[in-house]
C-alpha positions in Angstrom: 82.6 66.7 39.2 83.6 66.8 42.6 86.8 66.5 43.4 88.2 63.3 45.8 91.4 65.3 46.4 91.4 65.6 50.0 92.7 68.7 51.8 95.5 68.7 54.1 94.6 70.4 57.7 96.1 73.9 58.4 98.0 73.4 61.6 98.3 76.3 63.8 101.5 76.0 65.8 100.3 77.0 69.5 101.8 79.9 71.5 104.5 79.2 73.9 103.9 78.5 78.1 105.0 81.5 79.8 109.1 81.4 80.9 112.0 80.8 78.7 110.3 79.1 76.1 108.3 82.5 75.7 111.6 84.3 75.2 112.9 81.4 72.8 109.7 81.9 71.1 109.8 85.5 70.6 113.4 85.8 69.8 112.7 83.5 66.8 110.8 86.7 65.3 113.4 89.1 64.1 111.3 92.5 64.5 111.2 91.3 68.1 115.0 91.1 68.4 114.8 94.7 66.6 112.1 95.9 69.1 113.7 94.8 72.2 117.6 95.9 71.1 116.5 99.7 70.2 114.1 99.9 73.3 116.7 98.9 75.9 119.4 101.0 73.5 116.9 104.2 74.1 116.2 103.4 77.4 120.0 103.4 78.2 120.3 106.8 76.6 117.4 108.5 78.3 118.9 107.3 81.7 122.3 108.9 81.2 120.9 111.8 79.0 118.0 112.7 81.4 120.1 113.9 84.2 121.6 116.7 82.0 118.4 117.9 81.0 117.0 118.1 84.7 120.1 120.4 85.3 118.7 122.3 82.7 115.4 122.6 83.6 116.6 123.0 87.6 118.4 126.1 86.0 115.3 127.9 84.8 112.9 130.0 86.3 109.2 128.9 86.6 106.1 129.6 87.9 104.9 128.9 91.3 100.9 127.5 91.0 98.8 128.1 93.5 97.1 124.7 94.4 94.3 124.9 96.9 94.7 121.1 98.0 98.4 121.4 98.8 97.8 124.8 100.9 95.5 122.3 103.2 98.1 119.2 103.4 100.6 119.4 105.9 103.7 118.6 104.5 105.8 115.5 105.5 108.9 113.6 104.7 107.4 110.1 103.2 110.1 109.8 101.3 110.9 106.2 102.9 107.1 104.9 102.4 107.1 106.0 98.8 110.2 104.7 97.4 109.6 101.2 99.3 105.6 101.3 97.3 107.7 102.1 94.0 110.3 99.6 94.2 108.2 96.7 95.8 105.9 97.5 92.6 108.5 97.5 90.1 110.0 94.4 91.1 106.7 92.6 91.0 105.7 93.8 87.8 109.2 92.8 86.4 109.3 89.7 87.7 105.8 89.3 85.9 106.5 91.1 82.7 109.9 89.2 82.7 107.5 85.7 81.9 106.0 87.6 79.1 108.5 89.2 76.3 106.0 90.8 74.3 104.5 92.3 76.9 108.0 93.1 78.4 108.7 95.3 75.3 105.5 96.9 74.9 106.0 98.5 78.4 109.4 99.2 77.8 108.9 101.2 74.7 105.8 102.8 76.9 108.0 104.0 79.6 111.0 105.2 77.0 107.9 107.5 75.1 106.6 108.6 78.4 109.9 110.2 79.1 110.0 111.8 75.8 107.0 113.3 75.8 108.1 114.1 79.7 110.7 116.1 78.0 108.5 118.3 75.9 105.8 118.8 78.7 108.6 119.9 81.2 109.8 122.4 78.5 106.7 123.6 78.0 105.5 124.1 81.7 108.1 125.6 83.3 107.5 125.6 86.9 109.0 126.3 90.6 108.1 123.7 93.2 105.3 124.2 95.3 105.4 126.3 98.8 106.5 123.8 101.7 108.4 121.3 99.3 110.1 118.6 101.1 113.0 117.1 98.9 111.7 113.4 97.9 115.2 111.2 98.5 115.1 108.2 95.9 118.0 106.0 97.5 119.1 104.5 94.1 118.1 107.3 91.5 119.9 110.0 94.1 123.1 107.9 94.5 123.9 106.9 91.0 122.7 110.4 89.2 121.9 113.1 91.9 124.2 113.0 94.8 125.0 116.4 95.6 122.5 118.8 93.2 118.9 117.0 94.3 116.5 118.2 91.2 113.3 119.3 92.7 111.4 121.1 89.2 110.9 118.0 87.0 107.1 118.6 88.1 104.7 118.7 85.4 103.9 115.4 84.8 104.4 112.9 88.1 107.1 110.2 86.4 106.9 108.4 89.7 103.1 108.1 89.6 102.9 108.2 85.6 105.6 105.2 86.0 103.0 102.7 88.4 100.0 103.8 86.1 102.1 102.5 83.1 103.0 99.0 84.8 99.3 98.5 86.0 98.4 98.8 82.3 101.1 96.4 81.2 100.6 93.2 83.6 98.5 90.7 82.5 97.1 89.8 86.1 93.7 91.4 86.6 94.5 91.1 90.8 98.2 92.7 90.1 96.8 95.3 88.1 94.6 96.3 90.9 97.3 96.0 93.1 99.6 98.5 91.1 96.4 101.1 90.7 96.4 101.0 94.2 100.0 101.8 94.5 100.0 104.4 91.8 97.1 106.3 93.9 99.1 105.7 97.1 102.4 107.2 95.5 100.3 110.0 94.2 98.6 110.9 97.5 102.2 110.5 99.2 104.0 113.1 96.8 101.2 115.5 97.4 101.9 115.0 101.3 105.5 115.8 100.3 104.6 118.8 98.5 107.1 117.4 95.8 104.3 117.9 93.1 101.5 119.9 92.3 97.9 118.2 92.5 97.9 118.7 88.3 101.3 117.0 88.4 99.6 113.9 89.8 96.3 114.0 87.9 97.9 114.3 84.5 100.2 111.3 85.0 97.6 108.6 84.7 96.5 110.2 81.4 100.4 110.5 80.0 101.0 107.3 81.1 97.8 105.6 79.2 99.0 108.0 75.7 102.6 106.4 76.0 100.8 102.8 76.1 98.5 103.5 73.7 100.9 104.8 71.3 103.7 101.7 71.6 100.4 99.7 71.4 99.8 101.2 68.0 103.6 101.1 66.8 103.7 97.5 67.4 100.3 96.5 66.3 98.2 94.2 68.2 100.6 90.9 69.0 99.7 87.7 71.4 99.7 88.6 75.1 102.8 86.6 76.0 
């Protein structure tokens, strides 16, 4: 005998649209609230703790590496171009990620993990700055954290290059990803022109950015790209 009972259709709730509704939808998930809160707390701790760690790094003696590329590049102060690219890229990426809460949290955690990894690489690779160094002048970070003692030995790997690479991995727009990849390459080249990093610092940055992004994805699992 066949059952005449009709099965009720399964209704799948649609994903919310971008914007405020996305945040309201994500906020209903307790795990999202924990991930966002802990990520912000870790980010704040790193922001206030890293200057003390950099002071320790700055006091160590390190090696000066032979760098054939830097030896061929004349040193110029490109600070204003470099940080214009960096801060405009961050602003555009944050506007994009601000409409996609889950992507924002993954990038937030990727950024925190990247700095935790960088603490380890700086510890393991004590380096002195390249010959011909021209100091980078960050109009925001220098004012808030290093008004009198510039940091020159936070070398392996390039945090500026890695940050932009990380943002390019986190955004969901193809054209914006391409734009951020161009910005990443430009900043990597400019810090070499400034002799603020070794070539190895810049070349390693995309790898560690990708590793951090991958680890954050593994930590949170696959979730809808909103």
